[in-house]
C-alpha positions as YAML, in Angstrom:
chain: A
units: angstrom
residues:
- id: 1
  name: MET
  ca: [60.02, -10.53, -31.90]
- id: 2
  name: PHE
  ca: [57.94, -7.52, -32.88]
- id: 3
  name: GLU
  ca: [54.34, -7.65, -31.64]
- id: 4
  name: GLU
  ca: [51.60, -6.94, -34.13]
- id: 5
  name: SER
  ca: [50.26, -3.46, -33.60]
- id: 6
  name: ALA
  ca: [46.81, -2.09, -34.26]
- id: 7
  name: ALA
  ca: [47.97, -0.98, -37.72]
- id: 8
  name: THR
  ca: [48.56, -4.58, -38.69]
- id: 9
  name: GLN
  ca: [45.33, -5.93, -37.22]
- id: 10
  name: PRO
  ca: [42.30, -6.46, -39.45]
- id: 11
  name: ALA
  ca: [39.75, -3.70, -39.44]
- id: 12
  name: GLY
  ca: [37.05, -4.13, -36.84]
- id: 13
  name: PRO
  ca: [33.33, -3.52, -37.32]
- id: 14
  name: ASP
  ca: [33.46, -0.14, -35.59]
- id: 15
  name: ASP
  ca: [36.08, 1.07, -38.12]
- id: 16
  name: ARG
  ca: [33.30, 1.45, -40.68]
- id: 17
  name: ALA
  ca: [31.50, 3.90, -38.40]
- id: 18
  name: MET
  ca: [34.55, 6.00, -37.50]
- id: 19
  name: GLY
  ca: [34.16, 9.74, -37.56]
- id: 20
  name: PHE
  ca: [36.56, 11.89, -39.55]
- id: 21
  name: ASP
  ca: [38.68, 12.84, -36.54]
- id: 22
  name: ARG
  ca: [39.15, 9.20, -35.53]
- id: 23
  name: ILE
  ca: [40.01, 8.25, -39.11]
- id: 24
  name: LEU
  ca: [42.60, 11.02, -39.27]
- id: 25
  name: ASP
  ca: [44.11, 10.05, -35.91]
- id: 26
  name: ARG
  ca: [44.33, 6.40, -36.93]
- id: 27
  name: LEU
  ca: [45.83, 7.32, -40.29]
- id: 28
  name: ARG
  ca: [48.52, 9.34, -38.51]
- id: 29
  name: GLN
  ca: [49.31, 6.33, -36.32]
- id: 30
  name: VAL
  ca: [49.60, 4.05, -39.36]
- id: 31
  name: VAL
  ca: [51.92, 6.51, -41.11]
- id: 32
  name: ALA
  ca: [54.09, 6.82, -38.00]
- id: 33
  name: GLN
  ca: [54.40, 3.03, -37.77]
- id: 34
  name: LEU
  ca: [55.36, 2.76, -41.42]
- id: 35
  name: GLU
  ca: [57.91, 5.56, -41.06]
- id: 36
  name: GLN
  ca: [59.59, 3.77, -38.13]
- id: 37
  name: GLY
  ca: [60.59, 1.02, -40.52]
- id: 38
  name: ASN
  ca: [60.50, -1.80, -37.98]
- id: 39
  name: LEU
  ca: [57.53, -3.73, -39.43]
- id: 40
  name: SER
  ca: [57.95, -6.91, -41.41]
- id: 41
  name: LEU
  ca: [57.05, -6.81, -45.08]
- id: 42
  name: GLU
  ca: [53.69, -8.47, -44.41]
- id: 43
  name: GLN
  ca: [52.94, -6.08, -41.53]
- id: 44
  name: SER
  ca: [53.93, -3.12, -43.71]
- id: 45
  name: LEU
  ca: [51.60, -4.28, -46.47]
- id: 46
  name: ARG
  ca: [48.70, -4.66, -44.04]
- id: 47
  name: ALA
  ca: [49.40, -1.24, -42.56]
- id: 48
  name: PHE
  ca: [49.59, 0.29, -46.03]
- id: 49
  name: GLU
  ca: [46.27, -1.34, -46.98]
- id: 50
  name: GLU
  ca: [44.68, 0.02, -43.82]
- id: 51
  name: GLY
  ca: [46.06, 3.47, -44.61]
- id: 52
  name: VAL
  ca: [44.58, 3.40, -48.10]
- id: 53
  name: ARG
  ca: [41.23, 2.25, -46.72]
- id: 54
  name: LEU
  ca: [41.26, 4.99, -44.07]
- id: 55
  name: SER
  ca: [42.21, 7.59, -46.66]
- id: 56
  name: ARG
  ca: [39.28, 6.57, -48.85]
- id: 57
  name: GLN
  ca: [36.88, 6.61, -45.90]
- id: 58
  name: GLY
  ca: [38.06, 10.09, -44.92]
- id: 59
  name: ALA
  ca: [37.70, 11.37, -48.48]
- id: 60
  name: ALA
  ca: [34.17, 9.94, -48.68]
- id: 61
  name: LEU
  ca: [33.22, 11.68, -45.42]
- id: 62
  name: LEU
  ca: [34.63, 14.98, -46.70]
- id: 63
  name: ASP
  ca: [32.71, 14.61, -49.98]
- id: 64
  name: ALA
  ca: [29.49, 13.94, -48.07]
- id: 65
  name: ALA
  ca: [30.10, 16.95, -45.82]
- id: 66
  name: GLU
  ca: [30.75, 19.18, -48.83]
- id: 67
  name: GLN
  ca: [27.45, 18.12, -50.35]
- id: 68
  name: ARG
  ca: [25.69, 19.16, -47.14]
- id: 69
  name: VAL
  ca: [27.22, 22.62, -46.99]
- id: 70
  name: ASP
  ca: [24.89, 25.38, -48.12]
- id: 71
  name: VAL
  ca: [25.67, 29.00, -48.76]
- id: 72
  name: LEU
  ca: [23.17, 31.54, -47.49]
- id: 73
  name: ILE
  ca: [22.31, 33.99, -50.29]
- id: 74
  name: ARG
  ca: [20.41, 37.27, -49.86]
- id: 75
  name: GLY
  ca: [18.20, 37.97, -52.87]
- id: 76
  name: GLU
  ca: [17.57, 41.41, -54.37]
- id: 77
  name: ASP
  ca: [14.26, 41.54, -52.50]
- id: 78
  name: GLY
  ca: [16.08, 40.98, -49.19]
- id: 79
  name: SER
  ca: [14.89, 37.41, -48.76]
- id: 80
  name: LEU
  ca: [17.33, 34.70, -47.79]
- id: 81
  name: ARG
  ca: [17.74, 31.41, -49.62]
- id: 82
  name: THR
  ca: [20.33, 28.68, -49.58]
- id: 83
  name: GLU
  ca: [22.28, 27.31, -52.51]
- id: 84
  name: PRO
  ca: [24.75, 24.43, -52.66]
- id: 85
  name: LEU
  ca: [28.36, 25.43, -52.20]
- id: 86
  name: GLY
  ca: [30.05, 25.13, -55.58]
- id: 87
  name: PRO
  ca: [33.66, 24.11, -56.16]
- id: 88
  name: GLY
  ca: [36.08, 26.87, -55.19]
- id: 89
  name: GLU
  ca: [33.40, 29.03, -53.58]
- id: 90
  name: GLY
  ca: [33.90, 30.21, -50.05]
- id: 91
  name: ASP
  ca: [37.38, 28.70, -49.69]
- id: 92
  name: GLY
  ca: [39.42, 31.66, -50.85]
- id: 93
  name: ARG
  ca: [40.42, 29.87, -54.07]
- id: 94
  name: GLY
  ca: [37.59, 30.98, -56.32]
...
C-alpha cells in the first residue's frame, strides 16, 4: 500500500514559521505528488489543502515584504528620502 508522504501529513508547528524559500520548495513537492496521480482521494485532498495553505502563507510573506520595500528618492535640493514602493513602480510594468 502507498505510504503517507509529508504532503499528506498534518502541518507541524514549524510550518507556521517557514521562510518563503521553504514554503516554495514544499509547495513544489506537493504539486509534484499531486501530479503523479498515485495518492488516494483522501491523501489528494489533504495535499491540496496543504498546497492552498502554503500558497496563502507565501502570498502573505510577499505582501509583507512589499510593504517593507522603500524607494530611495533624491529631492531637488539633493537630499535623499525614502518613499514606499507603489504598485507597478520599479518592476518594469509601470
